[in-house]
C-alpha positions in Angstrom: -165.6 52.3 167.8 -165.3 52.1 163.8 -166.3 55.8 163.2 -163.5 57.1 166.2 -161.1 54.3 164.9 -161.5 55.3 160.9 -161.7 59.7 161.7 -159.2 60.0 159.4 -160.6 58.1 156.7 -164.0 59.8 157.4 -161.8 63.3 157.0 -160.4 62.3 153.4 -163.6 61.3 152.4 -165.5 64.6 153.8 -162.6 66.6 151.9 -163.1 64.9 148.9 -166.8 65.4 148.8 -166.6 69.3 149.6 -163.8 69.6 147.0 -165.8 68.3 144.5 -168.5 71.0 145.4 -166.1 73.9 145.0 -164.4 71.8 141.7 -168.3 72.8 139.8 -168.3 76.2 141.6 -164.9 77.2 140.6 -165.7 76.2 137.3 -168.4 79.1 136.7 -166.6 81.3 138.6 -163.5 80.7 136.7 -165.3 82.2 133.2 -164.6 85.6 135.4 -161.4 85.0 137.7 -158.0 84.2 135.8 -156.7 81.1 137.4 -153.8 82.2 138.9 -156.3 85.3 140.5 -158.4 82.9 141.6 -156.0 80.8 143.5 -154.8 83.7 145.5 -158.3 84.7 146.4 -159.3 81.7 147.2 -155.9 81.1 150.0 -156.7 84.8 151.6 -160.3 83.9 152.5 -159.8 80.3 153.8 -156.2 82.1 155.9 -159.0 84.2 157.2 -161.3 81.4 158.3 -158.5 79.9 159.6 -157.9 82.5 161.9 -160.9 83.0 163.0 -161.3 79.7 164.0 -158.1 79.5 165.8 -159.3 82.7 167.6 -162.3 81.1 168.6 -160.7 77.9 169.7 -158.3 78.9 171.4 -156.0 76.2 169.7 -152.5 77.3 170.4 -149.4 76.8 168.5 -147.0 74.6 169.6 -143.6 76.8 170.1 -141.4 73.5 171.5 -141.8 71.6 167.7 -140.0 74.1 165.6 -139.0 71.3 162.5 -143.2 70.0 162.1 -144.0 73.3 161.6 -141.1 73.8 159.0 -142.3 70.6 157.4 -145.4 71.5 157.1 -145.0 75.1 155.2 -142.7 72.9 152.8 -145.7 70.8 152.1 -147.7 73.8 151.9 -145.1 75.7 149.3 -144.4 72.3 146.9 -148.5 70.8 147.5 -150.7 74.2 147.2 -148.2 76.9 145.5 -146.5 74.4 142.7 -148.9 71.5 142.7 -151.9 73.8 142.0 -149.8 75.5 140.0 -149.5 72.7 137.6 -152.2 71.3 137.8 -154.3 74.1 137.1 -151.7 74.6 133.9 -152.2 70.8 132.9 -155.9 71.9 132.9 -154.9 74.2 130.0 -153.1 71.4 127.6 -155.3 68.3 129.0 -158.5 69.3 130.8 -159.8 67.7 133.8 -160.5 64.7 132.9 -157.2 63.4 131.6 -155.2 65.1 134.4 -157.5 63.6 137.3 -156.5 60.6 135.5 -153.2 60.9 136.1 -153.6 62.2 139.7 -154.5 58.3 140.1 -151.1 57.8 140.3 -150.5 59.9 143.1 -151.9 56.9 145.8 -149.7 54.2 144.4 -146.3 56.9 144.6 -147.6 58.0 147.8 -147.8 54.4 149.9 -144.3 53.7 148.1 -142.9 56.8 149.9 -144.6 56.3 153.0 -143.3 52.4 153.2 -139.3 53.9 152.4 -139.3 56.8 154.4 -142.0 56.8 157.3 -141.5 53.0 157.4 -145.8 52.5 156.9 -147.0 49.5 156.3 -150.3 48.5 154.8 -152.2 44.7 154.8 -152.9 43.2 151.7 -156.7 44.2 152.1 -155.5 47.9 152.1 -153.5 47.4 148.7 -156.4 45.5 147.6 -159.0 48.9 148.5 -155.9 51.6 147.1 -156.0 49.3 143.9 -159.6 49.5 143.5 -160.5 52.6 144.6 -158.3 54.1 142.0 -160.1 51.7 139.3 -163.3 53.0 140.3 -162.1 56.4 139.5 -160.3 56.0 136.7 -162.9 53.9 135.0 -165.3 57.1 135.8 -162.9 59.7 134.5 -161.7 58.0 131.3 -165.1 57.9 130.1 -165.3 59.6 126.6 -166.4 63.0 126.5 -166.6 65.3 123.8 -163.5 67.4 123.2 -162.0 70.1 121.2 -158.5 70.1 122.8 -155.5 70.5 120.4 -154.3 66.6 120.7 -150.6 67.6 119.1 -148.0 65.9 120.6 -146.5 68.7 121.7 -149.7 69.9 124.0 -150.0 66.3 125.0 -146.4 66.3 126.2 -146.5 69.4 128.1 -149.8 68.5 129.8 -148.8 65.1 130.2 -145.8 67.0 132.3 -147.6 69.4 134.1 -149.9 66.7 135.2 -147.2 64.3 135.9 -145.7 67.1 138.3 -148.5 68.0 140.1 -149.2 64.5 140.9 -145.6 64.1 142.4 -146.1 67.3 144.3 -149.1 66.5 145.8 -147.4 62.5 147.1 -144.4 64.6 148.0 -146.6 67.0 150.4 -149.1 64.8 151.6 -145.2 62.1 152.8 -144.0 65.7 154.5 -146.4 66.4 155.9 -147.5 63.2 157.7 -143.7 63.3 158.6 -144.7 66.6 160.4 -147.4 65.1 162.1 -145.0 61.9 163.2 -142.3 64.3 165.0 -144.8 66.4 166.6 -148.0 67.4 168.2 -149.4 70.1 166.2 -152.9 70.2 165.5 -154.5 69.5 162.2 -156.1 73.3 161.9 -152.6 74.9 162.5 -151.1 72.7 159.9 -153.9 73.6 157.5 -153.1 77.3 158.5 -149.1 77.2 158.2 -149.4 75.1 154.9 -151.7 78.1 153.6 -149.9 80.5 154.5 -146.1 79.5 153.1 -148.3 78.9 149.7 -149.5 82.1 149.5 -146.3 83.8 150.6 -144.5 81.5 147.8 -147.6 82.2 144.9 -146.9 86.4 146.3 -143.3 86.0 145.3 -143.7 83.7 142.3 -146.0 86.7 140.7 -143.9 89.5 142.0 -141.1 87.7 140.4 -142.8 87.6 136.6 -143.2 91.3 135.7 -146.5 89.8 133.6 -147.8 88.0 136.7 -146.6 91.5 138.7 -149.2 93.9 136.9 -152.0 91.0 137.8 -151.7 92.0 141.3 -152.7 95.5 140.5 -156.3 93.9 138.9 -159.7 95.6 140.3 -162.7 93.8 141.0 -165.4 94.9 138.8 -167.4 91.3 139.8 -170.9 90.7 140.4 -171.9 90.0 144.4 -173.1 86.6 142.9 -169.3 86.2 141.6 -168.1 86.9 144.8 -170.0 85.3 147.2 -169.1 81.9 145.1 -165.9 82.8 145.1 -166.1 83.0 149.3 -168.7 80.0 149.2 -166.2 78.1 147.5 -163.1 79.2 149.3 -164.9 78.2 152.6 -166.0 74.3 151.7 -162.9 73.6 149.3 -159.6 75.4 150.8 -161.0 76.2 154.6 -162.9 73.0 155.4 -161.1 71.2 152.2 -157.6 71.8 154.0 -158.5 71.1 157.5 -160.3 68.1 156.8 -157.2 66.9 154.3 -154.7 67.6 157.1 -157.0 65.7 159.9 -156.7 62.6 157.7 -153.3 63.2 157.2 -152.9 62.9 160.7 -155.1 60.1 161.7 -154.4 57.7 159.1 -151.2 56.1 156.5 -150.5 57.9 153.8 -151.1 55.7 151.4 -155.1 55.6 152.6 -155.8 59.3 153.2 -154.1 59.5 150.0 -156.3 57.4 148.3 -159.4 58.5 149.7 -158.6 61.9 149.1 -158.5 60.8 145.4 -162.2 60.5 145.0 -164.0 63.8 144.2 -164.2 62.8 140.9 -167.0 60.4 142.4 -168.6 63.3 144.3 -168.9 65.2 141.3 -171.9 62.6 139.7 -174.0 63.4 142.3 -173.9 67.0 141.6 -174.3 67.2 137.8 -177.7 64.9 138.2 -178.8 67.5 140.3 -178.0 70.2 138.6 -179.6 68.5 135.3 -177.4 66.7 133.6 -177.2 62.9 132.7 -175.2 60.3 134.0 -173.6 57.1 132.5 -174.0 53.6 133.7 -170.2 53.6 133.1 -170.4 56.3 136.0 -172.4 54.9 138.1 -170.3 51.2 137.9 -167.3 53.4 138.5 -168.5 54.7 142.0 -170.0 51.3 142.6 -166.2 49.8 142.4 -164.9 52.8 144.1 -167.3 51.9 146.9 -166.4 48.7 146.8 -161.8 49.5 147.3 -163.8 52.1 150.0 -165.2 49.8 151.9 -162.0 47.8 151.9 -159.8 51.2 153.2 -162.2 51.0 156.1 -162.1 47.7 157.3 -158.3 46.6 156.4 
């Protein structure tokens, strides 16, 4: 019974785990393919897989609910095209660790926005779970690591603004998606396709309007089969399954809880790093334990 009632939470955790796997692969593939091209390519792969899944399952798009469809498209433009671009820009200035730390603000922003615009209420245990989970993730992310990045005030300000913009876009996109699910009967599969499709169109328009980025569309992929296979694999895990599960989580649980669990990707990276032979500190282990306690509070809230 708990598994049935917690399917939104389980979907969010699974999505976070898949995003962790995809992030590791994208970190390697990103050395061969520029970020905007990679973002566009992974979206195309995921859209093709989503369309194939819809054709095989026969899931039809509700034609009597234009507003939820519009809201999901808007959510994709804000959260994927703008939010992901801002996230990548923030990484260029601050590095992934700092950007992820700023991203831990998203659950609190989402939960408060859900109370204001969606009328969602969370009990004390749920709020404690959000707080403890965010603290655990933050504890892992803030571990000191060697860096050669420019820490000048201008870089910090620019990176901070990009990261904060990505965090706000993420929170807004979750709220809009949640609103679409509460006002319509659209499935998570179609929601993922609509969000990705709208985001890809926005990215194409953005690149076309920018002369420099428009030229980037004319590149020829002379990459090895390993790079192409790795890109498709990461798109399958992180974009196709990840966004599908993300929409499932937003549909079946509150926006604040979904946002919190979706932010736990850094925790899943730890066992991956162990498998590839990297050392993990006790601080990271303690952070995972703290976050797991918070997740348990959310499951039983």
